[in-house]
VEXTORKE-164371 format. One record per residue: x, y, z of N, C-alpha, C in turn; chain; residue number from 1. Coordinates in steps of 0.1 Angstrom, whole numbers, plus 5000, padded with zeros to 4 digits. Example, Ala and Ser with C-alpha at 12.3 -4.5 7.8 and 13.67 -1.06 7.14 Angstrom:
<milos>
<milo n_c1="5132" n_c2="4943" n_c3="5078" ca_c1="5123" ca_c2="4955" ca_c3="5078" c_c1="5132" c_c2="4967" c_c3="5078" rose="A" bakol="1"/>
<milo n_c1="5128" n_c2="4978" n_c3="5071" ca_c1="5137" ca_c2="4989" ca_c3="5071" c_c1="5129" c_c2="5000" c_c3="5079" rose="A" bakol="2"/>
</milos>
This chain:
<milos>
<milo n_c1="8796" n_c2="7821" n_c3="6012" ca_c1="8797" ca_c2="7808" ca_c3="6019" c_c1="8799" c_c2="7797" c_c3="6009" rose="A" bakol="1"/>
<milo n_c1="8809" n_c2="7789" n_c3="6011" ca_c1="8812" ca_c2="7779" ca_c3="6001" c_c1="8813" c_c2="7765" c_c3="6009" rose="A" bakol="2"/>
<milo n_c1="8802" n_c2="7761" n_c3="6014" ca_c1="8801" ca_c2="7749" ca_c3="6022" c_c1="8804" c_c2="7737" c_c3="6013" rose="A" bakol="3"/>
<milo n_c1="8802" n_c2="7738" n_c3="6000" ca_c1="8805" ca_c2="7726" ca_c3="5991" c_c1="8819" c_c2="7722" c_c3="5992" rose="A" bakol="4"/>
<milo n_c1="8828" n_c2="7731" n_c3="5995" ca_c1="8843" ca_c2="7728" ca_c3="5996" c_c1="8846" c_c2="7718" c_c3="6007" rose="A" bakol="5"/>
<milo n_c1="8837" n_c2="7716" n_c3="6016" ca_c1="8839" ca_c2="7706" ca_c3="6027" c_c1="8837" c_c2="7692" c_c3="6021" rose="A" bakol="6"/>
<milo n_c1="8831" n_c2="7691" n_c3="6009" ca_c1="8827" ca_c2="7678" ca_c3="6004" c_c1="8832" c_c2="7675" c_c3="5989" rose="A" bakol="7"/>
<milo n_c1="8839" n_c2="7685" n_c3="5983" ca_c1="8844" ca_c2="7683" ca_c3="5970" c_c1="8856" c_c2="7692" c_c3="5968" rose="A" bakol="8"/>
<milo n_c1="8865" n_c2="7687" n_c3="5959" ca_c1="8876" ca_c2="7695" ca_c3="5955" c_c1="8875" c_c2="7699" c_c3="5940" rose="A" bakol="9"/>
<milo n_c1="8872" n_c2="7712" n_c3="5938" ca_c1="8870" ca_c2="7716" ca_c3="5924" c_c1="8884" c_c2="7719" c_c3="5917" rose="A" bakol="10"/>
<milo n_c1="8884" n_c2="7717" n_c3="5904" ca_c1="8896" ca_c2="7720" ca_c3="5896" c_c1="8891" c_c2="7730" c_c3="5885" rose="A" bakol="11"/>
<milo n_c1="8898" n_c2="7742" n_c3="5885" ca_c1="8894" ca_c2="7752" ca_c3="5875" c_c1="8906" c_c2="7754" c_c3="5866" rose="A" bakol="12"/>
<milo n_c1="8902" n_c2="7759" n_c3="5854" ca_c1="8913" ca_c2="7762" ca_c3="5844" c_c1="8918" c_c2="7776" c_c3="5846" rose="A" bakol="13"/>
<milo n_c1="8927" n_c2="7781" n_c3="5838" ca_c1="8933" ca_c2="7794" ca_c3="5839" c_c1="8923" c_c2="7805" c_c3="5839" rose="A" bakol="14"/>
<milo n_c1="8911" n_c2="7803" n_c3="5833" ca_c1="8901" ca_c2="7813" ca_c3="5832" c_c1="8891" c_c2="7812" c_c3="5843" rose="A" bakol="15"/>
<milo n_c1="8894" n_c2="7803" n_c3="5853" ca_c1="8885" ca_c2="7802" ca_c3="5864" c_c1="8873" c_c2="7794" c_c3="5862" rose="A" bakol="16"/>
<milo n_c1="8872" n_c2="7787" n_c3="5851" ca_c1="8861" ca_c2="7778" ca_c3="5848" c_c1="8863" c_c2="7764" c_c3="5853" rose="A" bakol="17"/>
<milo n_c1="8852" n_c2="7759" n_c3="5859" ca_c1="8852" ca_c2="7746" ca_c3="5865" c_c1="8854" c_c2="7735" c_c3="5854" rose="A" bakol="18"/>
<milo n_c1="8865" n_c2="7727" n_c3="5855" ca_c1="8867" ca_c2="7717" ca_c3="5845" c_c1="8866" c_c2="7703" c_c3="5851" rose="A" bakol="19"/>
<milo n_c1="8866" n_c2="7701" n_c3="5864" ca_c1="8865" ca_c2="7688" ca_c3="5871" c_c1="8863" c_c2="7691" c_c3="5886" rose="A" bakol="20"/>
<milo n_c1="8858" n_c2="7680" n_c3="5892" ca_c1="8857" ca_c2="7681" ca_c3="5907" c_c1="8857" c_c2="7666" c_c3="5912" rose="A" bakol="21"/>
<milo n_c1="8863" n_c2="7665" n_c3="5924" ca_c1="8863" ca_c2="7652" ca_c3="5931" c_c1="8854" c_c2="7653" c_c3="5943" rose="A" bakol="22"/>
<milo n_c1="8846" n_c2="7643" n_c3="5945" ca_c1="8838" ca_c2="7642" ca_c3="5957" c_c1="8846" c_c2="7637" c_c3="5969" rose="A" bakol="23"/>
<milo n_c1="8845" n_c2="7643" n_c3="5981" ca_c1="8851" ca_c2="7639" ca_c3="5993" c_c1="8840" c_c2="7636" c_c3="6003" rose="A" bakol="24"/>
<milo n_c1="8834" n_c2="7625" n_c3="6002" ca_c1="8822" ca_c2="7622" ca_c3="6011" c_c1="8827" c_c2="7613" c_c3="6022" rose="A" bakol="25"/>
<milo n_c1="8826" n_c2="7618" n_c3="6035" ca_c1="8830" ca_c2="7610" ca_c3="6046" c_c1="8821" c_c2="7598" c_c3="6048" rose="A" bakol="26"/>
<milo n_c1="8825" n_c2="7588" n_c3="6054" ca_c1="8818" ca_c2="7575" ca_c3="6055" c_c1="8805" c_c2="7578" c_c3="6063" rose="A" bakol="27"/>
<milo n_c1="8805" n_c2="7587" n_c3="6073" ca_c1="8793" ca_c2="7590" ca_c3="6081" c_c1="8785" c_c2="7602" c_c3="6076" rose="A" bakol="28"/>
<milo n_c1="8787" n_c2="7605" n_c3="6063" ca_c1="8780" ca_c2="7617" ca_c3="6057" c_c1="8765" c_c2="7616" c_c3="6059" rose="A" bakol="29"/>
<milo n_c1="8759" n_c2="7627" n_c3="6063" ca_c1="8745" ca_c2="7629" ca_c3="6065" c_c1="8741" c_c2="7642" c_c3="6059" rose="A" bakol="30"/>
<milo n_c1="8734" n_c2="7643" n_c3="6048" ca_c1="8731" ca_c2="7655" ca_c3="6041" c_c1="8723" c_c2="7664" c_c3="6051" rose="A" bakol="31"/>
<milo n_c1="8713" n_c2="7659" n_c3="6058" ca_c1="8705" ca_c2="7667" ca_c3="6067" c_c1="8714" c_c2="7674" c_c3="6077" rose="A" bakol="32"/>
<milo n_c1="8723" n_c2="7667" n_c3="6084" ca_c1="8731" ca_c2="7672" ca_c3="6094" c_c1="8743" c_c2="7680" c_c3="6088" rose="A" bakol="33"/>
<milo n_c1="8750" n_c2="7674" n_c3="6079" ca_c1="8763" ca_c2="7680" ca_c3="6074" c_c1="8760" c_c2="7693" c_c3="6065" rose="A" bakol="34"/>
<milo n_c1="8749" n_c2="7693" n_c3="6058" ca_c1="8746" ca_c2="7705" ca_c3="6049" c_c1="8735" c_c2="7713" c_c3="6054" rose="A" bakol="35"/>
<milo n_c1="8723" n_c2="7708" n_c3="6056" ca_c1="8711" ca_c2="7716" ca_c3="6060" c_c1="8713" c_c2="7722" c_c3="6073" rose="A" bakol="36"/>
<milo n_c1="8717" n_c2="7714" n_c3="6083" ca_c1="8718" ca_c2="7719" ca_c3="6097" c_c1="8730" c_c2="7729" c_c3="6097" rose="A" bakol="37"/>
<milo n_c1="8740" n_c2="7727" n_c3="6090" ca_c1="8751" ca_c2="7736" ca_c3="6090" c_c1="8747" c_c2="7750" c_c3="6083" rose="A" bakol="38"/>
<milo n_c1="8740" n_c2="7749" n_c3="6072" ca_c1="8734" ca_c2="7761" ca_c3="6066" c_c1="8725" c_c2="7768" c_c3="6076" rose="A" bakol="39"/>
<milo n_c1="8717" n_c2="7760" n_c3="6083" ca_c1="8708" ca_c2="7766" ca_c3="6093" c_c1="8716" c_c2="7773" c_c3="6104" rose="A" bakol="40"/>
<milo n_c1="8727" n_c2="7768" n_c3="6108" ca_c1="8735" ca_c2="7774" ca_c3="6118" c_c1="8742" c_c2="7787" c_c3="6112" rose="A" bakol="41"/>
<milo n_c1="8747" n_c2="7787" n_c3="6100" ca_c1="8754" ca_c2="7798" ca_c3="6094" c_c1="8745" c_c2="7809" c_c3="6088" rose="A" bakol="42"/>
<milo n_c1="8733" n_c2="7805" n_c3="6083" ca_c1="8724" ca_c2="7814" ca_c3="6076" c_c1="8710" c_c2="7810" c_c3="6077" rose="A" bakol="43"/>
<milo n_c1="8705" n_c2="7810" n_c3="6090" ca_c1="8691" ca_c2="7804" ca_c3="6092" c_c1="8680" c_c2="7811" c_c3="6084" rose="A" bakol="44"/>
<milo n_c1="8681" n_c2="7823" n_c3="6081" ca_c1="8671" ca_c2="7830" ca_c3="6074" c_c1="8672" c_c2="7830" c_c3="6059" rose="A" bakol="45"/>
<milo n_c1="8682" n_c2="7823" n_c3="6053" ca_c1="8684" ca_c2="7822" ca_c3="6039" c_c1="8674" c_c2="7813" c_c3="6033" rose="A" bakol="46"/>
<milo n_c1="8669" n_c2="7816" n_c3="6021" ca_c1="8659" ca_c2="7808" ca_c3="6014" c_c1="8665" c_c2="7794" c_c3="6010" rose="A" bakol="47"/>
<milo n_c1="8659" n_c2="7783" n_c3="6014" ca_c1="8663" ca_c2="7770" ca_c3="6010" c_c1="8654" c_c2="7764" c_c3="6000" rose="A" bakol="48"/>
<milo n_c1="8642" n_c2="7767" n_c3="6000" ca_c1="8632" ca_c2="7760" ca_c3="5991" c_c1="8620" c_c2="7769" c_c3="5989" rose="A" bakol="49"/>
<milo n_c1="8615" n_c2="7769" n_c3="5977" ca_c1="8602" ca_c2="7776" ca_c3="5974" c_c1="8593" c_c2="7765" c_c3="5968" rose="A" bakol="50"/>
<milo n_c1="8582" n_c2="7763" n_c3="5974" ca_c1="8572" ca_c2="7753" ca_c3="5970" c_c1="8561" c_c2="7760" c_c3="5964" rose="A" bakol="51"/>
<milo n_c1="8556" n_c2="7756" n_c3="5952" ca_c1="8544" ca_c2="7762" ca_c3="5946" c_c1="8534" c_c2="7750" c_c3="5944" rose="A" bakol="52"/>
<milo n_c1="8522" n_c2="7752" n_c3="5949" ca_c1="8512" ca_c2="7742" ca_c3="5948" c_c1="8505" c_c2="7743" c_c3="5934" rose="A" bakol="53"/>
<milo n_c1="8497" n_c2="7734" n_c3="5931" ca_c1="8490" ca_c2="7734" ca_c3="5918" c_c1="8482" c_c2="7747" c_c3="5915" rose="A" bakol="54"/>
<milo n_c1="8478" n_c2="7754" n_c3="5926" ca_c1="8470" ca_c2="7766" ca_c3="5925" c_c1="8480" c_c2="7778" c_c3="5924" rose="A" bakol="55"/>
<milo n_c1="8492" n_c2="7776" n_c3="5923" ca_c1="8503" ca_c2="7786" ca_c3="5921" c_c1="8505" c_c2="7794" c_c3="5934" rose="A" bakol="56"/>
<milo n_c1="8501" n_c2="7788" n_c3="5946" ca_c1="8504" ca_c2="7795" ca_c3="5959" c_c1="8518" c_c2="7790" c_c3="5963" rose="A" bakol="57"/>
<milo n_c1="8526" n_c2="7800" n_c3="5966" ca_c1="8540" ca_c2="7798" ca_c3="5970" c_c1="8542" c_c2="7797" c_c3="5985" rose="A" bakol="58"/>
<milo n_c1="8551" n_c2="7789" n_c3="5989" ca_c1="8555" ca_c2="7788" ca_c3="6003" c_c1="8570" c_c2="7788" c_c3="6003" rose="A" bakol="59"/>
<milo n_c1="8577" n_c2="7797" n_c3="6010" ca_c1="8591" ca_c2="7798" ca_c3="6011" c_c1="8596" c_c2="7792" c_c3="6024" rose="A" bakol="60"/>
<milo n_c1="8606" n_c2="7783" n_c3="6024" ca_c1="8612" ca_c2="7777" ca_c3="6036" c_c1="8626" c_c2="7782" c_c3="6036" rose="A" bakol="61"/>
<milo n_c1="8630" n_c2="7786" n_c3="6048" ca_c1="8644" ca_c2="7790" ca_c3="6050" c_c1="8652" c_c2="7777" c_c3="6055" rose="A" bakol="62"/>
<milo n_c1="8665" n_c2="7778" n_c3="6055" ca_c1="8673" ca_c2="7767" ca_c3="6061" c_c1="8670" c_c2="7764" c_c3="6075" rose="A" bakol="63"/>
<milo n_c1="8667" n_c2="7775" n_c3="6083" ca_c1="8662" ca_c2="7773" ca_c3="6096" c_c1="8649" c_c2="7765" c_c3="6097" rose="A" bakol="64"/>
<milo n_c1="8640" n_c2="7768" n_c3="6088" ca_c1="8627" ca_c2="7761" ca_c3="6087" c_c1="8629" c_c2="7746" c_c3="6084" rose="A" bakol="65"/>
<milo n_c1="8637" n_c2="7744" n_c3="6074" ca_c1="8640" ca_c2="7730" ca_c3="6070" c_c1="8646" c_c2="7722" c_c3="6081" rose="A" bakol="66"/>
<milo n_c1="8656" n_c2="7728" n_c3="6087" ca_c1="8663" ca_c2="7721" ca_c3="6098" c_c1="8653" c_c2="7718" c_c3="6110" rose="A" bakol="67"/>
<milo n_c1="8645" n_c2="7728" n_c3="6114" ca_c1="8636" ca_c2="7726" ca_c3="6124" c_c1="8625" c_c2="7715" c_c3="6121" rose="A" bakol="68"/>
<milo n_c1="8620" n_c2="7716" n_c3="6109" ca_c1="8610" ca_c2="7706" ca_c3="6104" c_c1="8615" c_c2="7692" c_c3="6103" rose="A" bakol="69"/>
<milo n_c1="8628" n_c2="7691" n_c3="6098" ca_c1="8633" ca_c2="7678" ca_c3="6096" c_c1="8636" c_c2="7672" c_c3="6110" rose="A" bakol="70"/>
<milo n_c1="8640" n_c2="7680" n_c3="6119" ca_c1="8642" ca_c2="7674" ca_c3="6133" c_c1="8629" c_c2="7670" c_c3="6139" rose="A" bakol="71"/>
<milo n_c1="8619" n_c2="7678" n_c3="6137" ca_c1="8606" ca_c2="7675" ca_c3="6142" c_c1="8601" c_c2="7661" c_c3="6136" rose="A" bakol="72"/>
<milo n_c1="8603" n_c2="7660" n_c3="6123" ca_c1="8598" ca_c2="7647" ca_c3="6116" c_c1="8606" c_c2="7635" c_c3="6122" rose="A" bakol="73"/>
<milo n_c1="8620" n_c2="7637" n_c3="6123" ca_c1="8628" ca_c2="7626" ca_c3="6128" c_c1="8624" c_c2="7622" c_c3="6142" rose="A" bakol="74"/>
<milo n_c1="8621" n_c2="7632" n_c3="6151" ca_c1="8617" ca_c2="7629" ca_c3="6164" c_c1="8603" c_c2="7622" c_c3="6165" rose="A" bakol="75"/>
<milo n_c1="8594" n_c2="7626" n_c3="6156" ca_c1="8581" ca_c2="7619" ca_c3="6155" c_c1="8583" c_c2="7605" c_c3="6151" rose="A" bakol="76"/>
<milo n_c1="8591" n_c2="7602" n_c3="6141" ca_c1="8594" ca_c2="7588" ca_c3="6137" c_c1="8601" c_c2="7580" c_c3="6148" rose="A" bakol="77"/>
<milo n_c1="8611" n_c2="7587" n_c3="6155" ca_c1="8618" ca_c2="7580" ca_c3="6165" c_c1="8608" c_c2="7576" c_c3="6177" rose="A" bakol="78"/>
<milo n_c1="8598" n_c2="7584" n_c3="6179" ca_c1="8589" ca_c2="7581" ca_c3="6190" c_c1="8581" c_c2="7569" c_c3="6187" rose="A" bakol="79"/>
<milo n_c1="8580" n_c2="7564" n_c3="6175" ca_c1="8572" ca_c2="7553" ca_c3="6171" c_c1="8579" c_c2="7539" c_c3="6174" rose="A" bakol="80"/>
<milo n_c1="8592" n_c2="7540" n_c3="6177" ca_c1="8600" ca_c2="7528" ca_c3="6180" c_c1="8604" c_c2="7526" c_c3="6194" rose="A" bakol="81"/>
</milos>
């Protein structure tokens, strides 16, 4: 999956090494919606984040988790207004 190609144009040399890229960010770009929610749609069980607390206890979040939790946080904030 190469979601990044929706937002940038890579330039590679004859050996296939990246030498430059141009960002193509739409005016209404929203990372949460355009990237995280799309990843959650395409690969909800894929690992998105691993958090380790000071006691070295790890918690893994999938793209589905991040999308669900960010929507929950947004709705909680929205309810305050």
